[in-house]
C-alpha positions as CSV (number, residue, x, y, z in Angstrom):
1,X,-0.1,0.0,0.0
2,X,1.2,3.5,-0.8
3,X,2.2,5.8,2.1
4,X,-0.7,8.1,1.3
5,X,-4.2,6.9,0.9
6,X,-6.1,8.8,-1.9
7,X,-9.6,9.7,-1.4
8,X,-12.0,11.2,-4.0
9,X,-13.6,14.4,-2.7
10,X,-16.9,16.0,-3.8
11,X,-17.9,18.8,-1.5
12,X,-21.5,18.9,-2.8
13,X,-24.0,21.6,-3.4
14,X,-25.7,24.2,-1.2
15,X,-24.1,24.0,2.2
16,X,-21.9,21.2,1.0
17,X,-18.7,23.2,0.4
18,X,-19.0,25.0,3.7
19,X,-19.4,21.8,5.8
20,X,-16.7,19.9,3.8
21,X,-14.2,22.8,4.4
22,X,-15.1,22.6,8.0
23,X,-14.3,18.8,8.1
24,X,-11.1,19.2,6.2
25,X,-9.9,21.9,8.5
26,X,-10.4,19.5,11.5
27,X,-8.7,16.7,9.6
28,X,-5.7,19.1,9.0
29,X,-5.5,20.1,12.6
30,X,-5.5,16.5,13.7
31,X,-2.8,15.4,11.3
32,X,-5.0,13.3,9.1
33,X,-3.4,14.8,6.0
34,X,-0.3,13.1,6.7
35,X,-2.0,9.8,5.8
36,X,-4.5,10.8,3.1
37,X,-4.8,12.9,0.0
38,X,-8.1,14.3,-1.2
39,X,-8.7,14.5,-5.0
40,X,-11.4,16.9,-5.9
41,X,-14.0,15.5,-8.3
42,X,-16.9,17.3,-10.2
43,X,-20.5,16.0,-9.5
44,X,-23.8,17.3,-8.4
45,X,-26.0,20.2,-9.6
46,X,-23.4,21.9,-11.9
47,X,-22.9,18.6,-13.8
48,X,-26.6,18.1,-14.1
49,X,-27.1,21.7,-15.3
50,X,-24.5,20.9,-18.1
51,X,-26.8,18.3,-19.6
52,X,-25.1,15.2,-18.1
53,X,-28.0,13.2,-16.6
54,X,-25.6,11.1,-14.5
55,X,-24.7,14.2,-12.4
56,X,-21.0,13.2,-12.5
57,X,-18.3,13.5,-15.1
58,X,-16.2,10.8,-16.6
59,X,-13.2,12.0,-14.7
60,X,-15.0,11.8,-11.4
61,X,-16.0,8.2,-12.1
62,X,-12.5,7.2,-13.1
63,X,-11.1,8.9,-9.8
64,X,-13.6,7.0,-7.6
65,X,-12.8,3.7,-9.4
66,X,-9.2,4.3,-9.0
67,X,-9.1,5.4,-5.4
68,X,-12.0,3.1,-4.1
69,X,-13.0,5.9,-1.7
70,X,-15.4,8.9,-2.0
71,X,-16.1,11.5,0.7
72,X,-19.0,13.6,-0.3
73,X,-21.2,16.4,0.9
74,X,-24.9,16.7,0.2
75,X,-25.9,17.0,-3.4
76,X,-28.9,18.3,-5.2
77,X,-30.9,16.3,-7.8
78,X,-33.2,17.8,-10.5
79,X,-36.8,17.5,-9.2
80,X,-39.2,15.9,-11.9
81,X,-37.5,15.7,-15.3
82,X,-33.8,15.2,-15.7
83,X,-31.4,12.9,-14.0
84,X,-32.1,10.4,-11.2
85,X,-30.9,10.9,-7.7
86,X,-27.1,11.1,-7.9
87,X,-26.8,9.6,-4.3
88,X,-28.7,6.5,-5.4
89,X,-26.9,6.3,-8.6
90,X,-23.4,6.5,-6.8
91,X,-24.5,3.7,-4.5
92,X,-25.7,1.4,-7.1
93,X,-23.1,2.1,-9.8
94,X,-20.3,1.3,-7.5
95,X,-22.0,-1.7,-5.8
96,X,-21.9,-0.2,-2.2
97,X,-24.4,-2.8,-1.1
98,X,-24.6,-1.9,2.7
99,X,-25.5,1.4,4.1
100,X,-24.4,1.7,7.7
101,X,-25.6,4.6,9.9
102,X,-24.9,5.1,13.7
103,X,-27.4,6.9,15.7
104,X,-26.1,7.8,19.2
105,X,-27.1,10.3,21.9
106,X,-24.7,13.1,21.8
107,X,-23.8,15.5,24.7
108,X,-25.4,18.9,24.4
109,X,-28.1,17.7,21.9
110,X,-31.4,18.1,23.5
111,X,-34.0,15.3,22.7
112,X,-36.8,13.6,24.3
113,X,-34.6,10.7,25.3
114,X,-31.6,12.8,26.6
115,X,-34.1,14.6,28.8
116,X,-35.5,11.2,30.1
117,X,-32.0,9.8,30.6
118,X,-32.6,7.1,28.0
119,X,-29.4,6.4,26.0
120,X,-29.8,5.8,22.2
121,X,-27.0,3.8,20.4
122,X,-28.3,2.1,17.3
123,X,-26.7,0.9,14.2
124,X,-29.0,0.6,11.0
125,X,-27.7,-1.5,8.2
126,X,-29.7,-1.0,5.1
127,X,-29.5,-3.0,1.8
128,X,-28.4,-0.4,-0.6
129,X,-29.0,-1.6,-4.2
130,X,-32.3,-3.4,-4.7
131,X,-35.9,-3.1,-3.7
132,X,-37.9,-0.3,-5.2
133,X,-34.7,1.7,-5.5
134,X,-34.2,0.0,-8.8
135,X,-36.6,2.6,-10.0
136,X,-38.2,0.3,-12.5
137,X,-41.6,1.8,-13.2
138,X,-44.1,1.5,-16.0
139,X,-47.5,3.0,-16.8
140,X,-49.7,0.0,-17.5
141,X,-53.1,1.5,-18.2
142,X,-54.7,4.9,-18.1
143,X,-55.1,4.5,-14.4
144,X,-52.4,2.2,-13.1
145,X,-48.6,2.6,-12.7
146,X,-46.4,-0.1,-11.2
147,X,-43.1,0.0,-9.4
148,X,-41.1,-3.4,-9.7
149,X,-39.6,-4.5,-6.4
150,X,-36.7,-6.8,-6.7
151,X,-35.1,-8.7,-3.8
152,X,-32.3,-11.1,-4.6
153,X,-30.6,-13.9,-2.6
154,X,-27.1,-12.6,-3.4
155,X,-27.9,-9.1,-2.5
156,X,-29.5,-10.1,0.7
157,X,-26.5,-12.3,1.5
158,X,-24.1,-9.5,1.0
159,X,-25.8,-7.1,3.4
160,X,-26.4,-9.8,6.1
161,X,-22.7,-10.9,6.0
162,X,-21.7,-7.3,6.4
163,X,-24.2,-6.7,9.3
164,X,-22.9,-9.7,11.3
165,X,-19.2,-8.9,10.6
166,X,-19.7,-5.3,11.7
167,X,-21.7,-6.4,14.7
168,X,-18.8,-8.7,15.8
169,X,-16.2,-6.0,15.3
170,X,-18.3,-3.5,17.4
171,X,-19.0,-6.1,20.1
172,X,-22.7,-6.0,19.5
173,X,-24.4,-9.1,20.9
174,X,-27.8,-9.0,19.2
175,X,-28.9,-8.2,15.6
176,X,-32.5,-7.7,14.6
177,X,-33.9,-8.1,11.0
178,X,-36.6,-5.7,10.1
179,X,-39.1,-6.9,7.5
180,X,-42.8,-7.2,6.2
181,X,-42.6,-10.9,5.5
182,X,-46.1,-11.3,6.9
183,X,-47.5,-9.5,3.8
184,X,-44.7,-9.7,1.2
185,X,-44.0,-13.4,1.9
186,X,-41.7,-14.0,-1.1
187,X,-39.6,-10.9,-1.3
188,X,-39.3,-10.0,2.4
189,X,-39.6,-13.7,3.1
190,X,-36.3,-14.3,1.1
191,X,-34.5,-11.4,2.9
192,X,-35.5,-12.8,6.2
193,X,-34.6,-16.4,5.2
194,X,-31.1,-15.3,4.1
195,X,-30.7,-13.3,7.4
196,X,-31.3,-16.5,9.4
197,X,-28.9,-18.5,7.0
198,X,-26.1,-15.9,7.5
199,X,-26.6,-16.0,11.3
200,X,-25.5,-19.6,11.2
201,X,-21.9,-18.5,10.6
202,X,-22.0,-16.2,13.7
203,X,-23.3,-18.4,16.5
204,X,-22.1,-15.9,19.2
205,X,-24.7,-13.3,18.1
206,X,-28.2,-13.6,19.1
207,X,-30.8,-12.9,16.5
208,X,-34.4,-11.7,16.3
209,X,-36.7,-10.4,13.6
210,X,-39.4,-7.8,13.9
211,X,-42.2,-6.5,11.5
212,X,-41.4,-3.1,10.3
213,X,-44.4,-1.4,11.6
214,X,-43.9,-2.8,15.1
215,X,-40.2,-1.8,14.8
216,X,-41.0,1.8,14.2
217,X,-43.3,1.9,17.2
218,X,-40.8,0.2,19.4
219,X,-37.9,2.5,18.3
220,X,-40.0,5.5,19.5
221,X,-41.1,3.7,22.7
222,X,-38.0,1.8,23.7
223,X,-35.0,2.6,21.5
224,X,-32.6,1.2,24.1
225,X,-33.7,-2.3,23.2
226,X,-32.1,-2.2,19.8
227,X,-28.4,-2.2,19.0
228,X,-28.3,-3.1,15.3
229,X,-31.2,-3.6,12.8
230,X,-30.7,-4.8,9.2
231,X,-33.5,-4.0,6.7
232,X,-34.3,-4.0,3.0
233,X,-33.7,-0.7,1.1
234,X,-36.9,1.3,1.3
235,X,-37.8,0.2,4.9
236,X,-34.1,0.9,5.9
237,X,-34.4,4.4,4.4
238,X,-37.5,5.2,6.4
239,X,-36.1,3.7,9.6
240,X,-32.8,5.5,9.2
241,X,-34.7,8.9,9.3
242,X,-36.8,7.8,12.1
243,X,-33.7,6.8,14.1
244,X,-32.1,10.1,13.2
245,X,-35.0,11.8,14.8
246,X,-34.3,10.0,18.0
247,X,-30.8,11.7,18.4
248,X,-31.6,15.2,17.1
249,X,-32.1,14.9,13.4
250,X,-30.1,14.2,10.2
251,X,-27.4,16.8,11.2
252,X,-26.2,14.1,13.7
253,X,-26.5,11.1,11.4
254,X,-23.4,9.7,9.8
255,X,-23.5,7.4,6.7
256,X,-21.3,4.9,5.1
257,X,-22.0,3.0,1.9
258,X,-19.8,0.0,1.9
259,X,-19.0,-2.2,-1.1
260,X,-16.4,-5.0,-1.7
261,X,-14.3,-2.6,-3.9
262,X,-15.6,1.0,-3.4
263,X,-17.1,2.8,-0.4
264,X,-18.8,6.2,-0.1
265,X,-19.0,8.3,3.1
266,X,-21.5,11.1,3.0
267,X,-23.8,13.5,4.7
268,X,-27.4,12.3,4.4
269,X,-29.2,15.6,5.0
270,X,-30.1,18.0,2.3
271,X,-28.3,20.8,0.6
272,X,-30.2,23.5,2.6
273,X,-30.1,26.2,-0.1
274,X,-31.9,28.6,2.2
275,X,-28.8,28.9,4.4
276,X,-26.1,28.1,1.8
277,X,-23.3,30.6,1.9
278,X,-24.3,32.1,5.3
279,X,-21.8,30.1,7.2
280,X,-24.2,28.8,9.8
281,X,-24.5,25.0,8.7
282,X,-23.8,22.2,11.0
283,X,-21.0,20.0,9.9
284,X,-21.5,17.3,12.5
285,X,-23.1,14.7,10.2
286,X,-20.4,14.9,7.6
287,X,-17.7,14.9,10.3
288,X,-19.0,11.8,11.8
289,X,-19.3,10.2,8.3
290,X,-15.6,11.1,7.9
291,X,-14.7,9.4,11.1
292,X,-16.3,6.3,9.8
293,X,-14.1,6.7,6.7
294,X,-11.0,7.1,8.8
295,X,-11.8,4.0,10.8
296,X,-12.5,2.1,7.4
297,X,-9.0,2.8,6.2
298,X,-7.3,2.0,9.6
299,X,-6.8,5.6,11.1
300,X,-8.4,4.6,14.3
301,X,-6.2,6.9,16.5
302,X,-7.0,9.9,14.4
303,X,-10.8,9.0,14.4
304,X,-10.8,8.5,18.2
305,X,-9.1,11.8,18.9
306,X,-11.4,13.8,16.7
307,X,-14.5,12.0,18.0
308,X,-13.5,12.8,21.6
309,X,-12.9,16.5,20.6
310,X,-16.3,16.7,19.0
311,X,-18.0,15.1,22.1
312,X,-16.1,17.6,24.3
313,X,-17.2,20.6,22.1
314,X,-20.7,19.6,22.2
315,X,-20.5,18.9,26.0
316,X,-19.1,22.4,26.5
317,X,-22.4,23.8,24.8
318,X,-20.8,24.9,21.6
319,X,-23.3,24.4,18.8
320,X,-24.6,25.7,15.6
321,X,-28.0,27.4,15.2
322,X,-29.9,24.2,14.5
323,X,-29.2,22.8,18.0
324,X,-30.9,24.0,21.2
325,X,-28.6,25.1,23.8
326,X,-28.0,27.6,26.6
327,X,-25.1,29.4,24.7
328,X,-25.5,31.5,21.6
329,X,-24.9,29.5,18.5
330,X,-21.7,29.7,16.5
331,X,-21.1,29.4,12.7
332,X,-19.8,26.6,10.7
333,X,-16.1,27.7,10.8
334,X,-16.1,28.6,14.5
335,X,-17.7,25.2,15.4
336,X,-14.8,23.5,13.4
337,X,-12.3,25.6,15.1
338,X,-13.8,24.8,18.5
339,X,-13.4,21.0,17.7
340,X,-9.8,21.5,16.6
341,X,-9.0,23.5,19.8
342,X,-10.2,20.4,21.8
343,X,-8.1,17.9,20.1
344,X,-6.5,15.7,22.7
345,X,-9.4,16.4,25.2
346,X,-12.0,13.9,26.4
347,X,-15.7,14.4,27.4
348,X,-16.3,14.3,31.0
349,X,-19.9,13.5,31.2
350,X,-19.7,10.3,29.2
351,X,-17.3,7.6,28.3
352,X,-14.7,8.7,25.9
353,X,-13.6,6.7,22.9
354,X,-10.6,4.6,23.5
355,X,-7.5,6.1,21.7
356,X,-5.1,3.6,20.2
357,X,-1.3,4.3,20.5
358,X,-1.0,4.5,16.8
359,X,-3.0,4.4,13.5
360,X,-3.0,1.2,11.5
361,X,-3.5,2.3,7.9
362,X,-4.9,-0.6,5.9
363,X,-6.5,0.1,2.6
364,X,-5.6,-1.1,-0.8
365,X,-7.3,0.6,-3.9
366,X,-9.4,-1.8,-6.0
367,X,-8.1,-3.6,-9.1
368,X,-10.3,-2.7,-12.0
369,X,-12.3,-5.9,-13.1
370,X,-12.4,-7.0,-16.6
371,X,-16.1,-7.9,-16.6
372,X,-19.2,-7.2,-14.5
373,X,-19.5,-9.7,-11.7
374,X,-22.4,-12.1,-11.8
375,X,-23.5,-13.2,-8.4
376,X,-25.3,-16.5,-7.6
377,X,-26.6,-18.1,-4.4
378,X,-28.9,-21.0,-5.7
379,X,-26.9,-22.5,-8.5
380,X,-28.7,-25.8,-8.9
381,X,-32.3,-25.4,-7.9
382,X,-34.4,-27.2,-10.5
383,X,-37.4,-25.3,-12.0
384,X,-40.4,-26.2,-14.2
385,X,-42.9,-24.1,-16.1
386,X,-46.2,-24.2,-14.2
387,X,-48.3,-21.6,-16.1
388,X,-48.3,-17.9,-16.5
389,X,-49.9,-14.6,-15.3
390,X,-51.2,-12.5,-18.2
391,X,-52.1,-8.8,-17.3
392,X,-54.8,-7.1,-19.1
393,X,-56.0,-3.6,-19.7
394,X,-59.8,-3.8,-20.0
395,X,-63.0,-2.2,-19.0
396,X,-65.1,-5.3,-19.4
397,X,-66.7,-6.9,-16.4
398,X,-64.8,-9.8,-14.8
399,X,-67.2,-12.4,-15.8
400,X,-67.1,-11.4,-19.4
401,X,-63.1,-11.5,-19.3
402,X,-63.1,-14.8,-17.7
403,X,-65.5,-16.4,-20.1
404,X,-63.6,-15.2,-23.2
405,X,-60.2,-16.3,-21.7
406,X,-61.6,-19.7,-20.8
407,X,-62.5,-20.1,-24.5
408,X,-59.1,-18.8,-25.7
409,X,-57.4,-21.4,-23.4
410,X,-59.2,-24.3,-24.9
411,X,-56.9,-26.8,-26.7
412,X,-53.9,-25.6,-24.7
413,X,-52.2,-27.3,-21.7
414,X,-53.5,-24.4,-19.5
415,X,-56.7,-23.3,-17.9
416,X,-57.7,-20.1,-16.3
417,X,-57.6,-20.6,-12.5
418,X,-57.8,-17.1,-11.0
419,X,-58.2,-13.5,-11.7
420,X,-57.3,-10.7,-9.4
421,X,-57.5,-6.9,-9.4
422,X,-55.0,-4.8,-7.3
423,X,-53.9,-8.1,-5.8
424,X,-57.4,-9.3,-4.6
425,X,-59.1,-12.3,-6.1
426,X,-62.3,-11.4,-8.0
427,X,-62.7,-14.7,-10.0
428,X,-63.7,-17.6,-9.6
429,X,-64.8,-16.2,-6.2
430,X,-64.7,-12.9,-4.6
431,X,-67.0,-10.2,-3.2
432,X,-69.1,-7.8,-5.2
433,X,-67.9,-5.1,-2.8
434,X,-64.4,-5.4,-4.2
435,X,-63.8,-2.3,-6.3
436,X,-61.8,-2.8,-9.4
437,X,-59.6,-0.8,-11.8
438,X,-58.7,-1.4,-15.4
439,X,-55.8,-3.8,-14.7
440,X,-56.5,-7.5,-14.4
441,X,-54.1,-10.3,-13.4
442,X,-55.3,-13.5,-15.2
443,X,-53.6,-16.7,-14.0
444,X,-53.3,-19.7,-16.2
445,X,-52.0,-23.0,-14.7
446,X,-51.5,-26.4,-16.1
447,X,-54.7,-28.5,-16.7
448,X,-52.8,-31.7,-15.7
449,X,-49.7,-30.9,-13.7
450,X,-49.0,-34.6,-12.9
451,X,-48.7,-35.1,-16.7
452,X,-47.1,-31.8,-17.9
453,X,-45.1,-30.3,-15.0
454,X,-41.5,-30.6,-16.2
455,X,-42.4,-31.9,-19.6
456,X,-43.2,-28.5,-21.4
457,X,-41.1,-25.5,-21.8
458,X,-42.0,-21.9,-22.4
459,X,-43.3,-22.1,-26.0
460,X,-46.8,-23.3,-25.0
461,X,-47.2,-20.3,-22.7
462,X,-45.9,-18.0,-25.4
463,X,-48.6,-19.5,-27.8
464,X,-51.3,-18.9,-25.2
465,X,-50.0,-15.3,-24.9
466,X,-50.3,-14.8,-28.6
467,X,-53.9,-16.1,-28.6
468,X,-54.9,-13.7,-25.8
469,X,-53.1,-10.8,-27.4
470,X,-55.4,-11.1,-30.5
471,X,-58.4,-10.3,-28.4
472,X,-57.1,-8.2,-25.4
473,X,-54.6,-5.4,-24.7
474,X,-51.8,-7.0,-22.7
475,X,-49.9,-4.9,-20.3
476,X,-47.5,-7.4,-18.7
477,X,-46.6,-11.1,-18.8
478,X,-45.1,-13.3,-16.2
479,X,-44.2,-17.0,-16.7
480,X,-45.0,-19.1,-13.5
481,X,-42.4,-21.7,-12.4
482,X,-41.9,-24.0,-9.6
483,X,-38.5,-24.0,-7.9
484,X,-37.4,-27.3,-6.2
485,X,-41.1,-28.3,-6.3
486,X,-42.4,-25.1,-4.6
487,X,-44.4,-22.5,-6.4
488,X,-42.3,-19.5,-7.4
489,X,-45.3,-17.1,-7.3
490,X,-47.7,-15.8,-4.7
491,X,-51.5,-16.2,-4.1
492,X,-53.9,-13.4,-4.5
493,X,-55.5,-11.9,-1.4
494,X,-58.6,-14.0,-0.7
495,X,-57.4,-17.0,-2.9
């Protein structure tokens, strides 16, 4: 490894440059710059404005891929048309599959729990690539738009392995899996099943699972009962912000996006354009993210010294304007200087971070792969064609649609077995009180599965699709398969 670790630096938009400069000044005062070199890269609003919908230049991408590290401030994304969220794009492009956030009670930060003497110290591990954040959306009919939710076994395995390894490193004895597997039995069910499988390799850690709505209630009522929670992407995003509210807001919420090759450390709050340039923004979130980065590359001593100085600063009542306190607020630069002035000091009202005798730099930049990695978990699971779901755009009554489809299926290996609307069964049984829209799921299954399961391929369902397409407007088509003898598709509500 080279003597100096190179890190791509994107200061961000709005208040980003101010809080980034504040963090860099603290790093300079603590001697961090002896071990690292920050390489500025161009991304964010200015790149979007130039017409590049990625929000980052080719040079920025090359620098991140070369260094394997990115330290970034908050960035704006065009609202409505234009490019997608640059934050999500960065995480997905560079395969940073695990988002790690640490929410802890901080001295001098007034919250409901600090006033009650209830300590909060929670790590949230969020799957970072999949789920609805794939942004795969389609307009299917005049009235219906879908968002496709993808949960994969390899993606789940990655984030769960990371969670357990991180828990072991931090001395955390219990990890919860948050989910909604009681409703989304296949997607969240897979996420939960892979959590339990990953736990087998870490027998010293106690595990538990909790339904996401109960988790949110429990975090508000009894946050001290949780030390680490691992969740799918969207649920993890929501719980992360909820947990930030427990400790004073996003201004105190650090974030690390960890991949096998590239990692990103960022402030997760907004760009706050209303106060940009006024020198009053709070740099704590970005500084705490920077400390996660320093520990990631082995600069444990520097990180501990800076964190103790930050805790001592807050304990002394030095704060920016977004924090309640007895003393008058200070500006961004003054807050950074107060932290720098306390380097080497420890907080007195709480346990200080242990300071190692020396740093242990340990980071090797990634080697550029020659092809995209293909991940597999279940490599030998046998599967067979069992039927298909054909989705229709139609204003006809359900009985009329069913009758026509039954006639179209005559002479094929398949029969119409179920129709649903918005996920609720409406045929062959259902309630007249079920309200429908113009989007129908029509399920065809093998007439004689004992004879045909495993004996026919996809062409017969494609032939059925063609017959239906001659009479109806098809919006979507999904082959149905069994996997190792088990259905690879869900029932409708009420089926």
